Structure formats: C-alpha cells, structure tokens
C-alpha angles and dihedrals in degrees: 000000000000116000100248134146116259127225120192134207120235117253094253094043117115100252090157091066090056091047086054095052110278104141104207140066115198126223093252089056097056128081102240127195136151091286097052092042090056093056110118116247107265094024119146120240141163114252116218131187122232089276090057092249112148113245100182149290113306139178116229136208113182090190094056133080085230098066097176132026116193112238104169134000087222105082090202096053115135117223098218131135092278090058093054091043089056094051094044093047091054089050092049094049090060094050093045088056093049104041135044095204128047097250112113146087102291098187125026100189116242093007088064093042093253103107117216093002122120120182124180119189124216105182106280093001129075123194115205127201108195097193098168130063093241091055090053091050093052097038095120093055091044091052093048091049092046093054090047096049100041104026092223120162098218136035119190129191119223112196101178126113137077094262093072090052091053088053092051095250131141128250098232113132124192150140117297098179135006125352129317116245115255095211138034115284121240114236121192113213134154093350094305133097117233127194116227122195100206097184106036106021132095117292108329093340105270136038105235092174095081094056096108091044091050085052092054092048089051087062089064092057121106135156108294095017112146118212135196113196110189122192083016099165103189095353101285104165098018096057092047091051092047090050088053092053108273112159099226140358135192119201120204124195140144093230119083090194092055092049090050089056089047090055090049088051092050090053091047089049093049094241102102092117090063099041129091133176132209121190123209148082107319095226092050093046092050090051091046094050089051091053088050090054093238121163133181137195091233129024121184128183120191105172129179119266107298090180107039091158141019094260089057095048103101094044089046094053090050089053092052090049090051092051091052091048094051095042100046096069090056091062117095116234106279091018130123136257121197119192126183138189129190092183110120091194090062105066121206095265094054094042093047089049092051092049092049092049091052092051090050093048087055089058093249133118127206148191114232105232107168141016114194138181138189117301124265092265082071097058120187126234100220093215093053117065092191091068089065098054103136123088128174124184127183124197133190106220 
C-alpha cells in the first residue's frame, strides 16, 4: 500500500452517503488532530470509516469546509498522467457523442470524477478552472493529459470565482500551454455565432449551460417577434432567437464589454440590423421600460446567482420574485416570460414558486410551458445537488 496519510471519519458521520456516491466529507465529519490540521491543502490521503476500513483516495484541505473530496474509490490509486488521461478520455467520449463540433463543457467537476475542475472547450482552445487546491497542485499533469487527449493547441487557466477563494487559492489567470488568443473566439451554437473573450470575459468566456434553453426560446421566434433579453451577457437568448427568425431583440446587461461582444456576435450571425443593446442595472432598466410603456412578445431574464449559498437563500428568492414582478408587465398579452436561476441553493420548487409569486404580484397569470436545465455537457451527479444548479422556466402570460 502507498505510504499516505490517513484521515478518519467520526463515529456519527454519514459514511454510508460516501459509500453510495456522495463525493465530499465535511470538516465536522473528520477526526481532526494536530497531524490532520498540518496536512497541506491539496494533499492526498486515504479516507477511512470509523472501523478503520479504507473508503478511497481523497484530497484534503484543512482550511476548507469541504475537508475531503473523493478522487478514486481505490485507496492505492496513483495520480499520474495516465490517471488524468483516463478521466479526460471518458469525459471526451461523452461530448464526442453529443456534439458535432468541439464547443462544449468538457469537464463538469465532480460529475465527471474530477472534483473542483471545470474545463470548457472552444475548438482548439481549452479553458481550465482549477477550483480546488488539489487541482492547482496537479495542474501540470492535468495540462499534459488534456493536450494529449484533445489535441488542442492552447490551454488557458481561469482563476476567477469565489470557490478558489474558499480553497485559499489566488486569482492569477494565465496560459498553461500554447499562446493566448489575441481576439474573441467565434462559437457556433443554435444557429447563431457568439463571441467568447477567453482571457478577459466572465468565467471561461461563454455559458454553454443554457444551450438547450436557448434552443427552446428559439422555438418562440417568428417574423415580427420582439424580444427583450435581460442579463444577456454576450447575447445568449437574443442571438439564438434572432437566428431563428425573430424580428427584433434588445439585449440588456450591466457590462459594456459583454454588450460589445454581443454586437460582434450579431454581426457575425448576420442579424445586426435587428439587434439593439441597452447598458445599465437590470432592475433599473426594467423599471424604465415599464415607464416608457414598452412591451415585448418574449421577455427573458437570466440573472447571476442571487442565492449562491444557503445563508443567502431567502434574500435570493426575494430577488427572483422581484425580477418576475418587474418583467411580467413588459410581456404582451399572450406573450412569453422566461426566468432562469443558476443558484444551487434555490431548488426548482422554490425558484418556480418565487417566479410565480412575482408574476401574480404584477397582476398577471401564466401557464408554465417549459422547465429546462443545463445541457448534457453539464451532467449531474445525483448525490450532489450542487451539480444541478441551473433552472429555466417559461410561462405564457
């Protein structure tokens, strides 16, 4: 057996959940002493239950609420290049079956058996988010394996996001392999062309998770359809609907840089003559449009996570309700309202309830037509609610 430190679960900890696939052990479930507290963040260890039975190979971070992340059910597994090649190859096989072009999320963290690692692929470029200490410590091996498995020319590191901060990691992004692109990358999706800024944009540059929900919205497009896309980022819903034949779309976002990319995407998609942007705080813009008496056939709101954690849940639900209340009056009678949440702390039932309350408070009523989630390149780990964070609901008002 390899000479590795051992961490043990407390007698009343839920070892059964881990045996059944839950990937984490929290700090209050682990027997901690001076030895375990001195383990370096990202160190490898063997996890044992209270009876000293090995449960698997884990990575530990004594400074994190998530003390252990399960890496391999084999406690003697070796994390070499071949190990990463195996995990990445399995992830790639799934995406190759699902998509006819290499634009997708390649690795979705725990759900792809690479805890804390997110990798988005943009053709010959991959963007890696190593959101856990162990991933940062093994970044060279991961990069080598990624190039070998995918054949990409460039691998970028994106170090943004609150998760790295919780793991005690820095926010320094950079180039891991190849050369960074000197211009936004064109991404074909749902008949439109999106522009992804891979070095200066939000997250990895584009949100692939909404792809199936963009496709549903595109079904609502028809000649003359007027669309309002709020929190649009680089034009997610609006460009898909314009590509499907909508007559006019207005994208609203607080970021001038994101809207500039949306305009470039509209030009690349051949729909610039039907596309408008409006920069500003979404709540303020929604209120201003109501004062102007504006109405649209389709209104879609895709805000950032208002409830990123359980302590923020109630305030987040009130924010989702407020968005629905402000957006509903802007929908023409018989029109459609799409509302989205990427907050894992707000489950579908609570988010749907907040949305319905907001619609009711606006004096409108609606039929729930569609409930959507992230695409299959964002697989869910059934035991981990956080892996199924995205919800999208569409109403006919």
